[in-house]
N, CA, C and O atoms as a GROMACS GRO file, in nm:
protein
  556
    1MET      N    1   4.144  -3.736  -0.030
    1MET     CA    2   4.015  -3.717  -0.096
    1MET      C    3   3.956  -3.583  -0.051
    1MET      O    4   3.964  -3.546   0.066
    2LEU      N    5   3.897  -3.514  -0.145
    2LEU     CA    6   3.827  -3.390  -0.114
    2LEU      C    7   3.678  -3.420  -0.100
    2LEU      O    8   3.628  -3.519  -0.154
    3HIS      N    9   3.610  -3.334  -0.028
    3HIS     CA   10   3.466  -3.350  -0.005
    3HIS      C   11   3.395  -3.224  -0.054
    3HIS      O   12   3.445  -3.113  -0.038
    4PHE      N   13   3.277  -3.245  -0.112
    4PHE     CA   14   3.194  -3.133  -0.157
    4PHE      C   15   3.050  -3.171  -0.132
    4PHE      O   16   3.010  -3.286  -0.151
    5SER      N   17   2.971  -3.074  -0.089
    5SER     CA   18   2.827  -3.100  -0.076
    5SER      C   19   2.750  -2.981  -0.130
    5SER      O   20   2.796  -2.867  -0.127
    6TYR      N   21   2.632  -3.011  -0.178
    6TYR     CA   22   2.541  -2.909  -0.231
    6TYR      C   23   2.400  -2.947  -0.189
    6TYR      O   24   2.362  -3.064  -0.200
    7SER      N   25   2.323  -2.850  -0.141
    7SER     CA   26   2.186  -2.881  -0.099
    7SER      C   27   2.090  -2.769  -0.136
    7SER      O   28   2.129  -2.653  -0.151
    8GLU      N   29   1.966  -2.807  -0.151
    8GLU     CA   30   1.857  -2.713  -0.174
    8GLU      C   31   1.734  -2.764  -0.100
    8GLU      O   32   1.716  -2.884  -0.080
    9THR      N   33   1.650  -2.670  -0.060
    9THR     CA   34   1.522  -2.702  -0.001
    9THR      C   35   1.416  -2.691  -0.109
    9THR      O   36   1.412  -2.592  -0.182
   10LEU      N   37   1.330  -2.792  -0.120
   10LEU     CA   38   1.223  -2.792  -0.219
   10LEU      C   39   1.088  -2.784  -0.150
   10LEU      O   40   1.070  -2.836  -0.040
   11GLU      N   41   0.995  -2.720  -0.214
   11GLU     CA   42   0.857  -2.712  -0.166
   11GLU      C   43   0.782  -2.835  -0.216
   11GLU      O   44   0.689  -2.825  -0.297
   12ALA      N   45   0.823  -2.949  -0.166
   12ALA     CA   46   0.762  -3.078  -0.200
   12ALA      C   47   0.795  -3.174  -0.086
   12ALA      O   48   0.892  -3.153  -0.014
   13SER      N   49   0.715  -3.276  -0.072
   13SER     CA   50   0.745  -3.374   0.032
   13SER      C   51   0.870  -3.453  -0.007
   13SER      O   52   0.905  -3.462  -0.124
   14ALA      N   53   0.936  -3.509   0.093
   14ALA     CA   54   1.052  -3.593   0.067
   14ALA      C   55   1.013  -3.711  -0.023
   14ALA      O   56   1.088  -3.748  -0.113
   15HIS      N   57   0.896  -3.769   0.001
   15HIS     CA   58   0.848  -3.881  -0.080
   15HIS      C   59   0.831  -3.839  -0.226
   15HIS      O   60   0.873  -3.910  -0.317
   16GLN      N   61   0.769  -3.722  -0.250
   16GLN     CA   62   0.749  -3.675  -0.387
   16GLN      C   63   0.883  -3.652  -0.457
   16GLN      O   64   0.902  -3.693  -0.571
   17ALA      N   65   0.976  -3.586  -0.387
   17ALA     CA   66   1.107  -3.560  -0.446
   17ALA      C   67   1.179  -3.690  -0.478
   17ALA      O   68   1.242  -3.703  -0.583
   18TRP      N   69   1.171  -3.787  -0.386
   18TRP     CA   70   1.236  -3.916  -0.408
   18TRP      C   71   1.179  -3.985  -0.532
   18TRP      O   72   1.254  -4.046  -0.608
   19GLN      N   73   1.050  -3.976  -0.553
   19GLN     CA   74   0.989  -4.044  -0.667
   19GLN      C   75   1.044  -3.994  -0.800
   19GLN      O   76   1.052  -4.072  -0.895
   20VAL      N   77   1.083  -3.866  -0.808
   20VAL     CA   78   1.138  -3.815  -0.934
   20VAL      C   79   1.290  -3.824  -0.940
   20VAL      O   80   1.348  -3.822  -1.048
   21MET      N   81   1.357  -3.834  -0.825
   21MET     CA   82   1.504  -3.835  -0.824
   21MET      C   83   1.564  -3.973  -0.806
   21MET      O   84   1.685  -3.990  -0.823
   22ARG      N   85   1.484  -4.073  -0.773
   22ARG     CA   86   1.535  -4.209  -0.750
   22ARG      C   87   1.578  -4.279  -0.879
   22ARG      O   88   1.654  -4.376  -0.875
   23ASP      N   89   1.529  -4.230  -0.991
   23ASP     CA   90   1.557  -4.290  -1.121
   23ASP      C   91   1.699  -4.253  -1.165
   23ASP      O   92   1.726  -4.138  -1.197
   24PHE      N   93   1.789  -4.351  -1.167
   24PHE     CA   94   1.928  -4.327  -1.203
   24PHE      C   95   1.942  -4.279  -1.347
   24PHE      O   96   2.042  -4.215  -1.381
   25ALA      N   97   1.845  -4.307  -1.432
   25ALA     CA   98   1.848  -4.264  -1.572
   25ALA      C   99   1.794  -4.123  -1.590
   25ALA      O  100   1.802  -4.068  -1.700
   26ALA      N  101   1.740  -4.063  -1.486
   26ALA     CA  102   1.678  -3.930  -1.497
   26ALA      C  103   1.777  -3.822  -1.538
   26ALA      O  104   1.737  -3.714  -1.582
   27ILE      N  105   1.905  -3.849  -1.524
   27ILE     CA  106   2.006  -3.752  -1.564
   27ILE      C  107   1.991  -3.715  -1.712
   27ILE      O  108   2.034  -3.607  -1.753
   28ALA      N  109   1.932  -3.802  -1.790
   28ALA     CA  110   1.912  -3.775  -1.933
   28ALA      C  111   1.826  -3.651  -1.953
   28ALA      O  112   1.846  -3.577  -2.049
   29ARG      N  113   1.730  -3.627  -1.863
   29ARG     CA  114   1.640  -3.512  -1.877
   29ARG      C  115   1.706  -3.380  -1.834
   29ARG      O  116   1.650  -3.274  -1.860
   30ALA      N  117   1.822  -3.387  -1.770
   30ALA     CA  118   1.890  -3.267  -1.722
   30ALA      C  119   1.971  -3.197  -1.830
   30ALA      O  120   2.020  -3.086  -1.808
   31GLY      N  121   1.987  -3.260  -1.945
   31GLY     CA  122   2.061  -3.197  -2.054
   31GLY      C  123   2.211  -3.188  -2.030
   31GLY      O  124   2.278  -3.100  -2.084
   32LEU      N  125   2.265  -3.278  -1.949
   32LEU     CA  126   2.407  -3.274  -1.917
   32LEU      C  127   2.492  -3.356  -2.014
   32LEU      O  128   2.615  -3.350  -2.009
   33ALA      N  129   2.428  -3.430  -2.101
   33ALA     CA  130   2.500  -3.513  -2.198
   33ALA      C  131   2.421  -3.513  -2.328
   33ALA      O  132   2.301  -3.487  -2.330
   34GLU      N  133   2.491  -3.541  -2.437
   34GLU     CA  134   2.422  -3.550  -2.566
   34GLU      C  135   2.327  -3.668  -2.569
   34GLU      O  136   2.220  -3.663  -2.630
   35ARG      N  137   2.369  -3.776  -2.500
   35ARG     CA  138   2.287  -3.898  -2.496
   35ARG      C  139   2.325  -3.977  -2.373
   35ARG      O  140   2.441  -3.978  -2.332
   36VAL      N  141   2.227  -4.042  -2.312
   36VAL     CA  142   2.252  -4.128  -2.196
   36VAL      C  143   2.206  -4.269  -2.231
   36VAL      O  144   2.092  -4.290  -2.273
   37GLU      N  145   2.294  -4.364  -2.212
   37GLU     CA  146   2.263  -4.504  -2.238
   37GLU      C  147   2.271  -4.580  -2.105
   37GLU      O  148   2.373  -4.573  -2.036
   38MET      N  149   2.166  -4.650  -2.070
   38MET     CA  150   2.164  -4.730  -1.948
   38MET      C  151   2.200  -4.874  -1.981
   38MET      O  152   2.153  -4.930  -2.080
   39VAL      N  153   2.286  -4.933  -1.897
   39VAL     CA  154   2.323  -5.074  -1.910
   39VAL      C  155   2.286  -5.140  -1.778
   39VAL      O  156   2.344  -5.110  -1.674
   40GLY      N  157   2.190  -5.231  -1.785
   40GLY     CA  158   2.143  -5.298  -1.664
   40GLY      C  159   2.031  -5.220  -1.598
   40GLY      O  160   1.992  -5.112  -1.643
   41GLU      N  161   1.981  -5.278  -1.488
   41GLU     CA  162   1.873  -5.214  -1.412
   41GLU      C  163   1.905  -5.224  -1.264
   41GLU      O  164   1.970  -5.318  -1.220
   42GLY      N  165   1.859  -5.126  -1.189
   42GLY     CA  166   1.876  -5.128  -1.044
   42GLY      C  167   2.021  -5.116  -1.000
   42GLY      O  168   2.106  -5.070  -1.076
   43VAL      N  169   2.047  -5.159  -0.876
   43VAL     CA  170   2.182  -5.152  -0.821
   43VAL      C  171   2.276  -5.232  -0.911
   43VAL      O  172   2.246  -5.345  -0.949
   44GLY      N  173   2.390  -5.173  -0.943
   44GLY     CA  174   2.486  -5.234  -1.034
   44GLY      C  175   2.472  -5.185  -1.177
   44GLY      O  176   2.561  -5.208  -1.259
   45SER      N  177   2.362  -5.118  -1.209
   45SER     CA  178   2.345  -5.065  -1.344
   45SER      C  179   2.442  -4.950  -1.367
   45SER      O  180   2.489  -4.886  -1.272
   46CYS      N  181   2.472  -4.926  -1.493
   46CYS     CA  182   2.563  -4.818  -1.529
   46CYS      C  183   2.495  -4.724  -1.627
   46CYS      O  184   2.420  -4.766  -1.715
   47ARG      N  185   2.523  -4.595  -1.609
   47ARG     CA  186   2.475  -4.498  -1.706
   47ARG      C  187   2.598  -4.445  -1.781
   47ARG      O  188   2.697  -4.404  -1.720
   48HIS      N  189   2.588  -4.448  -1.912
   48HIS     CA  190   2.694  -4.402  -2.002
   48HIS      C  191   2.649  -4.267  -2.056
   48HIS      O  192   2.554  -4.259  -2.133
   49LEU      N  193   2.719  -4.162  -2.015
   49LEU     CA  194   2.687  -4.027  -2.058
   49LEU      C  195   2.777  -3.992  -2.176
   49LEU      O  196   2.898  -3.973  -2.160
   50HIS      N  197   2.717  -3.985  -2.294
   50HIS     CA  198   2.790  -3.952  -2.416
   50HIS      C  199   2.800  -3.800  -2.425
   50HIS      O  200   2.700  -3.731  -2.442
   51MET      N  201   2.923  -3.750  -2.413
   51MET     CA  202   2.948  -3.608  -2.406
   51MET      C  203   2.990  -3.554  -2.542
   51MET      O  204   3.030  -3.630  -2.630
   52PRO      N  205   2.982  -3.420  -2.560
   52PRO     CA  206   3.032  -3.361  -2.684
   52PRO      C  207   3.179  -3.400  -2.705
   52PRO      O  208   3.256  -3.408  -2.609
   53GLY      N  209   3.216  -3.424  -2.828
   53GLY     CA  210   3.353  -3.463  -2.859
   53GLY      C  211   3.375  -3.613  -2.855
   53GLY      O  212   3.486  -3.659  -2.877
   54GLY      N  213   3.269  -3.690  -2.827
   54GLY     CA  214   3.279  -3.835  -2.832
   54GLY      C  215   3.324  -3.903  -2.704
   54GLY      O  216   3.330  -4.026  -2.699
   55LYS      N  217   3.357  -3.827  -2.600
   55LYS     CA  218   3.398  -3.889  -2.473
   55LYS      C  219   3.275  -3.945  -2.401
   55LYS      O  220   3.165  -3.893  -2.415
   56VAL      N  221   3.296  -4.052  -2.325
   56VAL     CA  222   3.187  -4.118  -2.252
   56VAL      C  223   3.224  -4.126  -2.104
   56VAL      O  224   3.329  -4.181  -2.069
   57LEU      N  225   3.140  -4.073  -2.021
   57LEU     CA  226   3.154  -4.083  -1.875
   57LEU      C  227   3.063  -4.195  -1.829
   57LEU      O  228   2.948  -4.202  -1.872
   58VAL      N  229   3.112  -4.283  -1.742
   58VAL     CA  230   3.032  -4.396  -1.695
   58VAL      C  231   3.022  -4.389  -1.543
   58VAL      O  232   3.122  -4.373  -1.473
   59GLU      N  233   2.898  -4.401  -1.494
   59GLU     CA  234   2.872  -4.405  -1.350
   59GLU      C  235   2.792  -4.530  -1.318
   59GLU      O  236   2.704  -4.571  -1.394
   60ARG      N  237   2.825  -4.592  -1.203
   60ARG     CA  238   2.759  -4.716  -1.159
   60ARG      C  239   2.677  -4.688  -1.034
   60ARG      O  240   2.726  -4.625  -0.940
   61LEU      N  241   2.553  -4.734  -1.033
   61LEU     CA  242   2.467  -4.722  -0.915
   61LEU      C  243   2.507  -4.829  -0.814
   61LEU      O  244   2.497  -4.948  -0.843
   62ASP      N  245   2.553  -4.787  -0.696
   62ASP     CA  246   2.599  -4.880  -0.594
   62ASP      C  247   2.494  -4.908  -0.488
   62ASP      O  248   2.488  -5.020  -0.436
   63VAL      N  249   2.413  -4.809  -0.454
   63VAL     CA  250   2.312  -4.825  -0.349
   63VAL      C  251   2.189  -4.744  -0.387
   63VAL      O  252   2.200  -4.630  -0.431
   64ARG      N  253   2.072  -4.804  -0.370
   64ARG     CA  254   1.945  -4.730  -0.376
   64ARG      C  255   1.865  -4.780  -0.257
   64ARG      O  256   1.815  -4.892  -0.256
   65ASP      N  257   1.853  -4.694  -0.156
   65ASP     CA  258   1.781  -4.728  -0.034
   65ASP      C  259   1.647  -4.656  -0.036
   65ASP      O  260   1.638  -4.536  -0.009
   66GLU      N  261   1.542  -4.731  -0.069
   66GLU     CA  262   1.408  -4.673  -0.083
   66GLU      C  263   1.355  -4.618   0.049
   66GLU      O  264   1.282  -4.519   0.048
   67ALA      N  265   1.389  -4.680   0.160
   67ALA     CA  266   1.340  -4.635   0.290
   67ALA      C  267   1.409  -4.508   0.337
   67ALA      O  268   1.346  -4.421   0.398
   68ALA      N  269   1.538  -4.496   0.308
   68ALA     CA  270   1.616  -4.380   0.352
   68ALA      C  271   1.624  -4.270   0.247
   68ALA      O  272   1.685  -4.166   0.270
   69PHE      N  273   1.561  -4.292   0.129
   69PHE     CA  274   1.565  -4.196   0.018
   69PHE      C  275   1.709  -4.158  -0.015
   69PHE      O  276   1.745  -4.040  -0.018
   70THR      N  277   1.792  -4.260  -0.041
   70THR     CA  278   1.935  -4.240  -0.067
   70THR      C  279   1.981  -4.317  -0.189
   70THR      O  280   1.943  -4.432  -0.209
   71LEU      N  281   2.063  -4.252  -0.270
   71LEU     CA  282   2.133  -4.315  -0.382
   71LEU      C  283   2.282  -4.294  -0.361
   71LEU      O  284   2.324  -4.188  -0.315
   72THR      N  285   2.362  -4.394  -0.394
   72THR     CA  286   2.507  -4.379  -0.394
   72THR      C  287   2.558  -4.434  -0.526
   72THR      O  288   2.517  -4.541  -0.570
   73TYR      N  289   2.648  -4.360  -0.588
   73TYR     CA  290   2.702  -4.403  -0.717
   73TYR      C  291   2.848  -4.363  -0.729
   73TYR      O  292   2.896  -4.276  -0.656
   74ALA      N  293   2.918  -4.427  -0.821
   74ALA     CA  294   3.061  -4.403  -0.842
   74ALA      C  295   3.090  -4.391  -0.992
   74ALA      O  296   3.028  -4.458  -1.074
   75MET      N  297   3.183  -4.304  -1.024
   75MET     CA  298   3.227  -4.289  -1.161
   75MET      C  299   3.332  -4.396  -1.189
   75MET      O  300   3.433  -4.405  -1.119
   76THR      N  301   3.307  -4.478  -1.291
   76THR     CA  302   3.401  -4.584  -1.325
   76THR      C  303   3.489  -4.547  -1.444
   76THR      O  304   3.599  -4.601  -1.461
   77GLU      N  305   3.441  -4.455  -1.527
   77GLU     CA  306   3.519  -4.402  -1.640
   77GLU      C  307   3.491  -4.252  -1.645
   77GLU      O  308   3.377  -4.212  -1.664
   78PRO      N  309   3.596  -4.168  -1.630
   78PRO     CA  310   3.572  -4.024  -1.618
   78PRO      C  311   3.536  -3.953  -1.746
   78PRO      O  312   3.483  -3.842  -1.741
   79GLY      N  313   3.561  -4.012  -1.862
   79GLY     CA  314   3.532  -3.939  -1.985
   79GLY      C  315   3.602  -3.804  -1.978
   79GLY      O  316   3.723  -3.799  -1.955
   80PRO      N  317   3.530  -3.694  -1.999
   80PRO     CA  318   3.593  -3.562  -1.996
   80PRO      C  319   3.600  -3.499  -1.855
   80PRO      O  320   3.653  -3.389  -1.840
   81MET      N  321   3.548  -3.566  -1.755
   81MET     CA  322   3.544  -3.508  -1.621
   81MET      C  323   3.684  -3.510  -1.559
   81MET      O  324   3.749  -3.615  -1.557
   82PRO      N  325   3.729  -3.397  -1.508
   82PRO     CA  326   3.863  -3.392  -1.448
   82PRO      C  327   3.863  -3.436  -1.302
   82PRO      O  328   3.913  -3.365  -1.215
   83LEU      N  329   3.806  -3.553  -1.278
   83LEU     CA  330   3.795  -3.607  -1.142
   83LEU      C  331   3.843  -3.752  -1.141
   83LEU      O  332   3.826  -3.826  -1.238
   84ALA      N  333   3.902  -3.789  -1.029
   84ALA     CA  334   3.941  -3.928  -1.008
   84ALA      C  335   3.878  -3.976  -0.878
   84ALA      O  336   3.855  -3.897  -0.786
   85HIS      N  337   3.850  -4.103  -0.871
   85HIS     CA  338   3.795  -4.166  -0.749
   85HIS      C  339   3.667  -4.097  -0.703
   85HIS      O  340   3.644  -4.081  -0.583
   86TYR      N  341   3.584  -4.057  -0.798
   86TYR     CA  342   3.460  -3.985  -0.766
   86TYR      C  343   3.353  -4.081  -0.717
   86TYR      O  344   3.320  -4.179  -0.784
   87GLN      N  345   3.299  -4.051  -0.600
   87GLN     CA  346   3.184  -4.121  -0.546
   87GLN      C  347   3.088  -4.015  -0.495
   87GLN      O  348   3.131  -3.915  -0.438
   88ALA      N  349   2.961  -4.036  -0.515
   88ALA     CA  350   2.863  -3.937  -0.472
   88ALA      C  351   2.740  -4.005  -0.415
   88ALA      O  352   2.712  -4.122  -0.441
   89SER      N  353   2.667  -3.928  -0.337
   89SER     CA  354   2.540  -3.977  -0.286
   89SER      C  355   2.438  -3.865  -0.289
   89SER      O  356   2.470  -3.747  -0.281
   90LEU      N  357   2.314  -3.906  -0.300
   90LEU     CA  358   2.198  -3.819  -0.296
   90LEU      C  359   2.117  -3.862  -0.176
   90LEU      O  360   2.087  -3.980  -0.158
   91GLN      N  361   2.082  -3.766  -0.092
   91GLN     CA  362   2.000  -3.794   0.027
   91GLN      C  363   1.886  -3.693   0.029
   91GLN      O  364   1.908  -3.573   0.016
   92ILE      N  365   1.764  -3.743   0.045
   92ILE     CA  366   1.646  -3.656   0.056
   92ILE      C  367   1.582  -3.679   0.191
   92ILE      O  368   1.557  -3.793   0.231
   93SER      N  369   1.556  -3.571   0.262
   93SER     CA  370   1.490  -3.581   0.392
   93SER      C  371   1.392  -3.466   0.404
   93SER      O  372   1.404  -3.364   0.335
   94GLY      N  373   1.294  -3.482   0.493
   94GLY     CA  374   1.198  -3.375   0.514
   94GLY      C  375   1.065  -3.428   0.561
   94GLY      O  376   1.054  -3.538   0.615
   95ASP      N  377   0.963  -3.348   0.538
   95ASP     CA  378   0.829  -3.385   0.582
   95ASP      C  379   0.732  -3.381   0.464
   95ASP      O  380   0.773  -3.394   0.349
   96GLU      N  381   0.604  -3.363   0.494
   96GLU     CA  382   0.502  -3.367   0.388
   96GLU      C  383   0.494  -3.239   0.306
   96GLU      O  384   0.424  -3.235   0.204
   97HIS      N  385   0.566  -3.134   0.349
   97HIS     CA  386   0.554  -3.005   0.279
   97HIS      C  387   0.684  -2.956   0.217
   97HIS      O  388   0.683  -2.895   0.110
   98THR      N  389   0.796  -2.983   0.281
   98THR     CA  390   0.926  -2.941   0.228
   98THR      C  391   1.028  -3.052   0.250
   98THR      O  392   1.013  -3.138   0.336
   99CYS      N  393   1.131  -3.047   0.167
   99CYS     CA  394   1.238  -3.145   0.182
   99CYS      C  395   1.372  -3.081   0.152
   99CYS      O  396   1.381  -2.978   0.085
  100GLN      N  397   1.473  -3.145   0.201
  100GLN     CA  398   1.612  -3.105   0.175
  100GLN      C  399   1.672  -3.210   0.083
  100GLN      O  400   1.669  -3.330   0.112
  101VAL      N  401   1.727  -3.164  -0.028
  101VAL     CA  402   1.796  -3.252  -0.123
  101VAL      C  403   1.944  -3.222  -0.109
  101VAL      O  404   1.988  -3.109  -0.130
  102VAL      N  405   2.021  -3.324  -0.074
  102VAL     CA  406   2.165  -3.305  -0.049
  102VAL      C  407   2.244  -3.400  -0.138
  102VAL      O  408   2.221  -3.521  -0.138
  103PHE      N  409   2.337  -3.344  -0.213
  103PHE     CA  410   2.436  -3.422  -0.286
  103PHE      C  411   2.567  -3.410  -0.212
  103PHE      O  412   2.606  -3.300  -0.173
  104MET      N  413   2.636  -3.521  -0.192
  104MET     CA  414   2.767  -3.523  -0.127
  104MET      C  415   2.862  -3.600  -0.217
  104MET      O  416   2.828  -3.706  -0.269
  105ALA      N  417   2.982  -3.546  -0.234
  105ALA     CA  418   3.080  -3.610  -0.322
  105ALA      C  419   3.215  -3.619  -0.254
  105ALA      O  420   3.254  -3.532  -0.176
  106GLU      N  421   3.286  -3.725  -0.287
  106GLU     CA  422   3.428  -3.741  -0.253
  106GLU      C  423   3.499  -3.761  -0.386
  106GLU      O  424   3.452  -3.835  -0.472
  107TYR      N  425   3.614  -3.696  -0.401
  107TYR     CA  426   3.685  -3.706  -0.529
  107TYR      C  427   3.827  -3.654  -0.513
  107TYR      O  428   3.864  -3.596  -0.410
  108GLU      N  429   3.905  -3.676  -0.616
  108GLU     CA  430   4.037  -3.616  -0.629
  108GLU      C  431   4.036  -3.539  -0.761
  108GLU      O  432   4.001  -3.595  -0.865
  109PRO      N  433   4.073  -3.411  -0.757
  109PRO     CA  434   4.078  -3.336  -0.883
  109PRO      C  435   4.190  -3.391  -0.971
  109PRO      O  436   4.293  -3.439  -0.922
  110SER      N  437   4.169  -3.385  -1.100
  110SER     CA  438   4.267  -3.436  -1.196
  110SER      C  439   4.295  -3.325  -1.298
  110SER      O  440   4.228  -3.314  -1.400
  111GLY      N  441   4.396  -3.244  -1.267
  111GLY     CA  442   4.434  -3.138  -1.359
  111GLY      C  443   4.356  -3.008  -1.344
  111GLY      O  444   4.373  -2.917  -1.425
  112VAL      N  445   4.271  -2.998  -1.241
  112VAL     CA  446   4.197  -2.874  -1.215
  112VAL      C  447   4.206  -2.842  -1.065
  112VAL      O  448   4.239  -2.928  -0.984
  113SER      N  449   4.178  -2.718  -1.033
  113SER     CA  450   4.180  -2.677  -0.893
  113SER      C  451   4.058  -2.731  -0.820
  113SER      O  452   3.958  -2.766  -0.882
  114GLU      N  453   4.066  -2.737  -0.688
  114GLU     CA  454   3.951  -2.777  -0.607
  114GLU      C  455   3.834  -2.684  -0.631
  114GLU      O  456   3.719  -2.728  -0.640
  115GLU      N  457   3.863  -2.555  -0.642
  115GLU     CA  458   3.756  -2.456  -0.665
  115GLU      C  459   3.682  -2.483  -0.796
  115GLU      O  460   3.559  -2.480  -0.801
  116LYS      N  461   3.758  -2.510  -0.902
  116LYS     CA  462   3.695  -2.538  -1.032
  116LYS      C  463   3.616  -2.668  -1.028
  116LYS      O  464   3.505  -2.676  -1.082
  117ALA      N  465   3.672  -2.770  -0.965
  117ALA     CA  466   3.601  -2.899  -0.954
  117ALA      C  467   3.471  -2.881  -0.876
  117ALA      O  468   3.368  -2.935  -0.915
  118ASN      N  469   3.476  -2.807  -0.766
  118ASN     CA  470   3.354  -2.784  -0.686
  118ASN      C  471   3.250  -2.704  -0.763
  118ASN      O  472   3.131  -2.730  -0.754
  119ARG      N  473   3.296  -2.606  -0.840
  119ARG     CA  474   3.202  -2.526  -0.921
  119ARG      C  475   3.134  -2.616  -1.025
  119ARG      O  476   3.014  -2.605  -1.048
  120MET      N  477   3.212  -2.704  -1.087
  120MET     CA  478   3.158  -2.797  -1.186
  120MET      C  479   3.055  -2.890  -1.123
  120MET      O  480   2.946  -2.910  -1.177
  121LEU      N  481   3.089  -2.948  -1.006
  121LEU     CA  482   2.995  -3.037  -0.938
  121LEU      C  483   2.870  -2.962  -0.897
  121LEU      O  484   2.759  -3.015  -0.911
  122GLY      N  485   2.884  -2.841  -0.846
  122GLY     CA  486   2.768  -2.761  -0.809
  122GLY      C  487   2.676  -2.738  -0.927
  122GLY      O  488   2.554  -2.744  -0.913
  123ASN      N  489   2.733  -2.712  -1.044
  123ASN     CA  490   2.652  -2.692  -1.165
  123ASN      C  491   2.576  -2.819  -1.202
  123ASN      O  492   2.459  -2.812  -1.242
  124VAL      N  493   2.641  -2.935  -1.190
  124VAL     CA  494   2.574  -3.062  -1.220
  124VAL      C  495   2.459  -3.085  -1.123
  124VAL      O  496   2.348  -3.119  -1.164
  125TYR      N  497   2.485  -3.067  -0.994
  125TYR     CA  498   2.382  -3.093  -0.894
  125TYR      C  499   2.266  -2.994  -0.906
  125TYR      O  500   2.150  -3.032  -0.887
  126ARG      N  501   2.297  -2.868  -0.938
  126ARG     CA  502   2.189  -2.769  -0.961
  126ARG      C  503   2.101  -2.812  -1.078
  126ARG      O  504   1.978  -2.800  -1.072
  127ALA      N  505   2.164  -2.861  -1.186
  127ALA     CA  506   2.087  -2.906  -1.303
  127ALA      C  507   1.997  -3.024  -1.268
  127ALA      O  508   1.883  -3.030  -1.313
  128LEU      N  509   2.048  -3.117  -1.188
  128LEU     CA  510   1.967  -3.233  -1.149
  128LEU      C  511   1.849  -3.191  -1.061
  128LEU      O  512   1.738  -3.242  -1.077
  129ILE      N  513   1.872  -3.099  -0.970
  129ILE     CA  514   1.764  -3.051  -0.884
  129ILE      C  515   1.665  -2.968  -0.965
  129ILE      O  516   1.544  -2.977  -0.941
  130SER      N  517   1.713  -2.890  -1.059
  130SER     CA  518   1.623  -2.812  -1.146
  130SER      C  519   1.533  -2.904  -1.227
  130SER      O  520   1.415  -2.875  -1.247
  131THR      N  521   1.588  -3.014  -1.274
  131THR     CA  522   1.509  -3.113  -1.348
  131THR      C  523   1.403  -3.173  -1.258
  131THR      O  524   1.289  -3.193  -1.300
  132ALA      N  525   1.440  -3.202  -1.133
  132ALA     CA  526   1.342  -3.257  -1.036
  132ALA      C  527   1.231  -3.155  -1.010
  132ALA      O  528   1.114  -3.191  -1.002
  133LYS      N  529   1.267  -3.028  -0.997
  133LYS     CA  530   1.166  -2.923  -0.975
  133LYS      C  531   1.068  -2.917  -1.092
  133LYS      O  532   0.947  -2.905  -1.073
  134THR      N  533   1.122  -2.926  -1.214
  134THR     CA  534   1.036  -2.925  -1.332
  134THR      C  535   0.942  -3.046  -1.329
  134THR      O  536   0.822  -3.033  -1.353
  135ASP      N  537   0.997  -3.164  -1.299
  135ASP     CA  538   0.917  -3.285  -1.291
  135ASP      C  539   0.807  -3.274  -1.185
  135ASP      O  540   0.699  -3.330  -1.199
  136LEU      N  541   0.838  -3.201  -1.078
  136LEU     CA  542   0.742  -3.183  -0.966
  136LEU      C  543   0.645  -3.067  -0.990
  136LEU      O  544   0.548  -3.050  -0.916
  137GLY      N  545   0.672  -2.988  -1.094
  137GLY     CA  546   0.584  -2.873  -1.123
  137GLY      C  547   0.605  -2.757  -1.027
  137GLY      O  548   0.513  -2.680  -1.000
  138ILE      N  549   0.729  -2.744  -0.973
  138ILE     CA  550   0.761  -2.632  -0.885
  138ILE      C  551   0.875  -2.552  -0.946
  138ILE      O  552   0.948  -2.601  -1.032
  139SER      N  553   0.891  -2.428  -0.899
  139SER     CA  554   1.001  -2.345  -0.955
  139SER      C  555   1.103  -2.310  -0.851
  139SER      O  556   1.201  -2.241  -0.882
   0.00000   0.00000   0.00000
């Protein structure tokens, strides 16, 4: 398994950042899919990301720890993503003025180089953090 992490510091409290990033369906606002369909609620729910060309990527929420500001999820159907055994987590930590948002992933590339897979994941995580910044009213 390969490991990748991406982090950014935000000018917002950890609590504020968690409030906008804890929503597993928030990926819909990031513009990463043509349409996002949620099946179920809370832990165990799945988000179906309908991608261009008709492929569907499915991710399942495995853990949402409100006290630790942590989400963990796994890809159950890769759709167009060239990754296998993908699991990721989001961790937010900090104080009342700034926070660190960290995405960590474990995966196996499927037909692409590690460099390309990491670049793709970095782009996804940047888009999710950019959406959170917009939601928080920061740039």
